[in-house]
Structure formats: C-alpha cells, structure tokens
N, C-alpha and C positions, 0 to 999 in steps of 0.2 A: 468111641468103643459103639461099636455096632451088635447086635444078637448073637455074632460069633464071641464075643468074650462071656458069655449067661451064660450061668451051669443051665444042664437038662433043665431043670423042675423051673428056672425062672421063665426060659422061653415057652415052655408047655403054659405057665399063667398067662403070662401075654399073647400066646397061642389059640388059647382057649379063650379068655378077654374078650379078646377083637372078635374072635371069629363067633360065638354067642352073642356079642352086640352086630355082627352082622347079619346072622339068620336069625333074630328076632326083630317083630316087624308087631305093629298096630296097623289101626282102622286106617290113621294117617297117614302112617308111616313104613314104607317099604323095606327098612332098614333102619337100624338106630346109630350105625357105624356114622356116618354123616353126623348126626344130632349129636351124638359125643364128642367128634372133633371139633364143631362149633362151641359146643359148649368151654373146652380145654383151651381155645382160642379169645371166648370171655372170661376167663380167667377163674370158670366154673366145674367141678365134676359133674359126673352125667353117670347114671348107674341106674340098673334091671333088675330082674327076680337075682339073678346068681353071677352076673357080674359087673364092674363098675371101673370108670378111671377117675381118678380124683387128684387132684389138684390144693398144696399146701397155699394157693395163693388165693383159695377162694375165700366168700367175702364170710358167705355161711360155715359157718365155724361145724356146725350140727353135719355139716357135708364134706366133713375132712375127717378122716380116720384117726387114731389116738395116734396110732404108729407112726402116721407123713408125717414129720416136721418139715420138709425142703422138698421139692421137685413133685416128681408125679408117681402116683400109682396106679397099678393093675393090680385088682381084684378078680377073682374065680374061686366061686363056690368054699370059702373063707383060707383061701391062700393069697398070698399078697407079693407080688413085689412094688419097693420104692425105689424110682431112678432122680438121679438129678436132672433138670427140666431140659435140656439140648441132649441126653441119651435117652430119655425117652423117649421122645418128639422122633431120632432116626428110626429108634424101633418101630414105633408107628409107621413111620414112611418104606423103613424095608419090608415090613410084613404086606404093607400095602402095595407095594411096588411084586414081592412077589409072589402074590396072591392076583396080580394083574387088575387089582382096582382102581388104579389111578384114570384110567380114561373111563371106564364101567360106569360108576360110580358118580361120576365130572367131582371129585374131592379133591382133586390137582392143586387146585387154589387153594382149598381152605390148608392142604399140607405145605404149600408155598407161606402161605402165611404164619403157620406154626413152627415153620422149622427160620423164619425171619423175627419171629418175637421171642421164642427161645434160644435164639445161639449161644 
C-alpha cells in the first residue's frame, strides 16, 4: 500500500503531520522530523504541539493514544490516521522522497532501518 490508496483526507493528515514535524524546530534541533523518525526506530512515539507520530509498541502506555491498537498513527490538529507498521513506514518514505528530504536531511539510513524493522 502506498499513499495512492489512502483517501484525500488521510493523505492530508499524514502530509500536514510530517510537514509540521519537518518545519518545527527548537534551540537544539533544526527540525523535529529526524528526531521523530529515530523515536519510531526505538519503538517510541513522538509528538509536538500540533502533530505527532505514535506507535502501538511504545512501552510508555501514556504515549499511545487510545484509538491506536496496532501500528503507527499520524496525528495533526485533533485528526489522526492509523496504519499497519509497514504501510505507515512506506508512507513516510514516499513522503520524504516526494519532498526530496532523504539526501538533504541525512535521514536515508534511518528510513532504511525503519523499512527493515517494519517489513
């Protein structure tokens, strides 16, 4: 499954979530997207004010939304999309490639590791 099989609304939530993580920063991070991807690799969710990516295998149950039973959820401003692990990772990879981020942000290795972990 790729982004093509999702509804327009689902694509929009995933896009806005990842874009918000990409464009949000702090003193120590020029972008939260690499940090969010690293968190998924460690089976932990990651969220900021308006967006988050959550994973059902998180050890911290407080960090797992009630609606997420199995897989990965993308959240943006009160809306969410939950997908099986491998489908969610494929959507992340496809989005990063579309945005031409794999080289610019040095996240190619992280994306490959996510792909290998969640086949």
